[in-house]
C-alpha positions in Angstrom: 125.3 84.4 41.1 126.0 83.5 37.4 122.7 84.3 36.6 123.2 87.3 38.5 125.8 88.5 36.0 124.0 87.0 32.9 121.8 89.4 34.0 123.9 92.5 34.5 125.9 92.1 31.3 123.3 92.4 28.6 121.5 95.3 30.8 124.5 97.5 31.1 125.5 96.7 27.8 122.0 98.0 26.4 122.0 101.4 28.7 125.7 102.0 27.5 124.2 101.5 24.0 121.4 103.8 24.6 123.2 106.7 26.2 126.2 106.3 24.1 123.7 106.4 20.9 121.3 109.5 22.4 124.9 111.5 23.4 125.3 110.6 19.8 121.9 111.7 18.1 121.6 115.1 20.7 125.3 116.4 20.4 127.3 114.9 17.3 124.7 114.9 15.1 121.8 118.1 15.9 123.9 119.9 17.8 127.0 120.3 16.0 126.6 118.4 12.8 123.8 120.9 12.1 122.8 123.4 14.4 119.3 122.0 15.6 119.8 123.1 18.7 122.6 125.3 21.0 124.1 123.1 24.3 124.5 125.2 27.5 128.8 124.8 28.2 127.5 122.5 31.5 125.4 120.1 28.7 128.5 120.5 26.2 131.0 118.9 28.7 128.5 116.7 30.1 127.6 115.2 26.6 130.9 115.0 25.9 132.8 113.1 28.7 130.1 110.5 27.8 130.9 110.1 24.6 134.8 109.5 25.0 133.7 107.5 28.1 131.4 105.2 25.8 132.8 105.6 22.2 136.1 107.5 22.2 134.9 109.4 18.8 136.1 112.6 17.7 133.8 115.2 17.8 135.5 116.9 15.1 135.9 114.1 13.2 132.3 113.1 13.3 131.2 115.7 12.1 133.2 116.6 8.9 132.0 112.2 8.4 128.5 112.8 8.3 128.0 116.4 6.7 130.2 114.5 4.2 128.4 112.2 3.8 125.3 115.0 3.3 127.0 116.7 1.0 127.2 113.9 -1.8 124.1 111.1 -0.2 124.1 107.9 -1.9 126.6 109.1 -5.4 130.9 109.0 -5.1 132.0 110.5 -2.5 129.4 109.3 0.1 131.7 108.1 2.5 129.3 104.8 3.7 126.4 104.4 1.4 125.0 100.8 0.9 124.4 101.7 -2.3 128.0 102.1 -3.2 129.7 99.7 -1.4 127.1 96.8 -0.8 124.5 96.5 2.5 126.6 94.1 4.0 130.0 95.8 3.5 128.4 99.2 5.2 126.6 96.8 8.2 129.7 94.9 9.1 132.4 97.4 7.7 131.0 100.9 8.8 133.4 101.3 11.4 136.7 100.8 8.9 134.6 103.2 6.0 133.8 105.6 9.2 137.7 105.7 10.0 139.1 105.4 6.5 137.0 108.7 5.8 138.3 110.6 9.3 141.4 109.8 8.6 141.5 112.2 5.7 143.1 115.8 6.2 141.2 117.3 3.8 137.7 115.9 4.9 138.5 117.9 8.2 139.3 120.6 6.4 136.6 120.7 4.2 133.4 119.7 6.0 134.1 120.6 10.3 136.2 123.9 9.7 134.1 125.4 12.4 134.4 122.4 14.6 137.6 123.4 16.4 139.9 122.5 19.5 139.7 123.7 22.9 141.6 122.9 25.8 139.3 120.2 26.9 140.2 118.0 23.9 143.9 118.5 23.9 143.7 117.9 27.3 140.8 115.0 27.3 138.4 114.2 25.1 141.0 114.2 21.3 142.7 110.6 24.1 139.7 108.1 23.1 141.7 105.1 23.0 142.0 106.6 26.9 138.7 107.4 27.6 138.1 103.3 26.4 139.9 102.6 29.1 138.8 104.7 31.8 135.1 103.6 30.6 136.1 100.1 30.9 138.1 100.7 34.4 135.0 102.0 35.7 132.6 98.9 35.4 134.9 96.4 35.9 134.8 98.8 39.7 131.2 98.8 40.0 130.8 94.9 38.6 134.0 93.5 38.8 136.7 92.4 36.0 135.1 89.8 34.4 131.0 91.1 34.5 132.8 94.7 33.3 135.0 93.4 30.4 132.1 91.4 28.7 129.2 94.5 29.1 132.2 96.8 27.6 132.8 94.4 24.9 128.8 93.4 24.2 128.4 97.0 24.5 130.8 98.0 21.8 129.2 95.3 19.9 125.9 96.8 19.8 127.0 100.6 19.5 129.6 99.7 17.0 128.2 96.4 14.2 124.1 97.1 15.2 123.2 100.5 15.9 125.4 102.5 14.2 125.6 100.3 11.0 122.1 99.9 10.4 121.5 104.1 10.5 124.0 104.1 8.3 123.0 101.5 6.4 119.1 99.8 6.5 119.0 103.4 6.3 119.8 103.7 3.2 118.6 100.4 2.0 115.0 99.5 2.6 111.5 100.6 4.6 109.6 103.7 4.5 109.3 106.7 3.4 107.2 110.1 3.8 109.7 112.5 1.6 110.8 111.1 -2.1 115.4 110.7 -1.2 116.8 107.9 -0.7 116.7 106.8 2.6 113.9 105.5 4.5 112.2 105.4 8.4 112.2 102.7 10.2 110.0 103.6 13.2 110.9 100.3 15.1 114.5 101.2 15.2 113.9 104.7 16.2 113.1 103.7 19.0 116.9 101.7 19.9 118.7 104.7 17.3 118.1 107.4 19.3 115.9 108.6 16.6 117.8 108.0 13.8 116.5 105.6 11.8 113.9 108.8 11.1 116.5 108.9 8.2 114.5 108.8 5.9 112.7 112.5 7.3 115.8 113.5 8.4 118.3 114.0 4.8 114.4 115.6 3.9 115.2 118.5 6.6 118.1 118.2 7.7 118.2 121.2 10.4 114.8 119.4 11.9 115.7 119.0 15.6 113.0 116.7 15.4 113.4 113.6 13.3 109.8 112.3 13.5 107.8 113.8 11.4 104.6 111.9 10.4 102.5 109.8 12.8 103.2 107.3 15.0 106.6 107.9 15.3 108.2 108.5 18.2 111.3 110.0 19.0 114.2 109.8 21.8 116.4 112.1 21.2 113.6 114.9 21.1 112.3 114.2 24.7 116.0 114.5 26.1 116.5 118.3 24.2 112.7 118.7 25.6 114.2 118.5 29.1 117.3 120.2 28.4 115.6 123.0 26.4 113.0 123.1 29.2 115.8 123.5 32.0 118.2 125.8 30.2 120.9 123.6 28.7 119.6 123.9 26.1 118.8 126.3 22.6 116.5 124.6 20.3 117.4 126.9 17.0 116.2 125.2 13.9 112.5 124.3 14.1 110.6 121.1 14.2 108.4 119.9 11.4 105.6 118.0 10.2 104.5 115.7 7.7 100.6 117.6 5.8 98.0 114.3 6.0 97.0 113.5 3.5 
């Protein structure tokens, strides 16, 4: 029985972390922050519910912080640059830098004026802690209290202290480059970050809906976007880019 629980905890945590990473990449990043796709209202609500239950993030705050990052990439004003704050500080304290910037009213006004609260935000999705609490409660009901709590905790560690900081930290520190900018690619990490670790590509072409642009690069979120588009739940508005072969 104990072995069963030990297997369930990491499996559930990894699935949740991947679900959160892809929802962040498809909805918050490509859909809202860069407008490279438009989602059907049903898909929009679905992604918001997933993020509410798995991360508790406020969509306007996320978009504002990310757009400011693009405006001041690795310069004074970048909310979470490892070149300004150091790679380990961003890797370990990424959530602190995000929250610090997201709490600034000027950042929200300047960088996310188009992201307004609707009735669903006011009634449900702006209550981030409630979403996390409900998500943990669902895990406990499904898998048992201790297994659910352990899976929720491990998911939080993976998403908050591993996956997100790898993008903001390592993605601006070391890796491969297809283009000349201050961001870097990691083909391996792209598999577990929803394609976000193809960061050099993204910073060169922010409105491209597909982050994989070179040979042997894979973008999991692009697969999700194509599937949504195939069934009429997404409209791709940005233009995919390919790196010319030399």
